[in-house]
C-alpha positions as CSV (number, residue, x, y, z in Angstrom):
1,M,15.1,21.3,4.5
2,R,18.0,19.3,6.3
3,R,19.9,17.1,4.6
4,H,19.8,13.1,5.5
5,D,23.0,10.4,4.2
6,P,21.7,7.4,3.6
7,V,24.7,5.6,4.4
8,N,23.4,7.1,8.3
9,A,20.5,6.1,7.7
10,L,21.2,2.4,6.7
11,S,23.3,1.7,9.7
12,Y,20.1,1.4,11.9
13,S,18.9,-1.7,9.6
14,Q,23.2,-2.6,9.1
15,R,22.7,-2.8,5.6
16,T,25.5,-0.7,3.5
17,Y,24.5,1.8,0.4
18,D,26.2,-0.6,-2.0
19,Q,24.0,-4.0,-0.3
20,L,20.7,-1.6,-0.8
21,L,22.0,-1.1,-4.4
22,R,22.8,-5.1,-4.8
23,D,19.2,-5.9,-3.3
24,I,17.1,-3.2,-5.5
25,I,19.0,-4.8,-9.0
26,H,18.0,-8.0,-6.5
27,E,14.1,-7.2,-6.0
28,Y,13.7,-5.9,-9.8
29,S,15.4,-9.3,-11.3
30,T,12.7,-11.4,-9.1
31,C,9.9,-9.4,-10.2
32,K,10.6,-9.8,-13.5
33,N,11.7,-12.6,-13.8
34,P,10.6,-15.1,-10.9
35,K,12.7,-18.3,-10.3
36,Q,11.4,-22.0,-10.8
37,Y,11.8,-24.0,-8.5
38,N,11.3,-27.7,-8.4
39,L,9.4,-28.6,-5.2
40,I,9.9,-32.3,-4.3
41,P,7.5,-33.7,-2.0
42,E,8.4,-35.1,1.5
43,F,6.5,-35.1,4.6
44,A,8.3,-35.2,7.5
45,E,9.0,-33.3,10.9
46,K,12.6,-31.5,11.6
47,T,13.8,-29.9,14.8
48,T,16.0,-27.1,14.7
49,T,19.3,-26.7,15.8
50,V,20.1,-23.1,15.1
51,R,17.7,-20.0,15.7
52,L,16.0,-19.8,11.9
53,N,14.3,-17.9,10.1
54,I,11.6,-18.9,8.6
55,R,11.5,-16.9,4.6
56,K,8.2,-15.8,3.1
57,G,7.3,-17.5,-0.3
58,L,10.8,-18.7,-1.5
59,P,13.5,-20.5,-0.8
60,E,15.8,-18.5,-0.3
61,S,17.8,-16.3,2.1
62,T,17.2,-12.5,0.7
63,A,12.9,-13.5,1.3
64,D,11.5,-11.3,4.0
65,I,11.3,-13.1,7.7
66,V,8.0,-14.5,8.6
67,T,9.4,-15.4,11.9
68,T,12.6,-16.5,13.7
69,V,12.5,-19.8,15.9
70,P,15.1,-21.2,18.3
71,P,16.9,-23.6,18.7
72,G,14.7,-27.0,20.0
73,T,11.8,-25.7,17.9
74,A,10.0,-29.0,15.7
75,L,8.5,-27.7,11.9
76,F,6.4,-30.2,9.8
77,H,7.1,-29.7,6.1
78,A,5.2,-30.9,2.9
79,G,8.1,-31.1,0.8
80,Y,12.1,-29.4,-0.2
81,V,13.6,-27.5,-3.4
82,A,17.5,-28.2,-3.7
83,G,17.7,-25.0,-6.0
84,G,17.1,-22.8,-3.2
85,L,19.9,-20.1,-3.2
86,S,22.9,-21.3,-2.1
87,V,23.7,-20.7,2.1
88,N,27.3,-22.2,2.7
89,G,27.0,-24.2,-1.1
90,I,24.6,-25.5,0.6
91,A,21.0,-25.3,-2.1
92,K,18.2,-26.9,0.0
93,W,15.2,-25.6,1.8
94,Y,12.5,-27.0,3.5
95,V,8.8,-25.8,2.6
96,N,6.0,-25.5,5.0
97,K,2.0,-26.6,5.2
98,D,1.8,-22.6,4.5
99,G,4.6,-21.8,1.1
100,N,7.3,-20.3,3.7
101,F,10.6,-21.8,3.7
102,F,13.5,-22.7,5.8
103,W,17.3,-23.9,5.2
104,S,18.1,-27.2,5.4
105,E,21.2,-27.0,7.4
106,G,18.6,-25.1,10.6
107,V,17.9,-28.6,11.0
108,R,18.0,-32.3,11.5
C-alpha cells in the first residue's frame, strides 16, 4: 500500500493542512451552533464590478460557491444582512431570491 501525504494532495485545492484543520473546526461549529442572521428586506438590482462568487445559503466566504459571475452581471436581491462574515472589514451581504448570498463590495 502506498502512503499519500495530505499536504501534497491539498496543494491541488491550494489549501494547507492547517487551513483544512481550521475549516473542519469551522464546519463543526457551524453545524453545532448555526448563526442567525437578521435579514433586512430590500428589493433592488445591483451590477457586479468584479468576478463575484454567489455563496450557498450563508453570508460567508467559507460557504460553498453556487456559481461565479463576471463583472457587469445584473443581480437582483431580496434583502441583505449587515452581520455576515467580514471580508476586508465589510460584513454586508445581499441575498437573492434563491437564498444565496453575494458580498456587497462586489457590486454597485
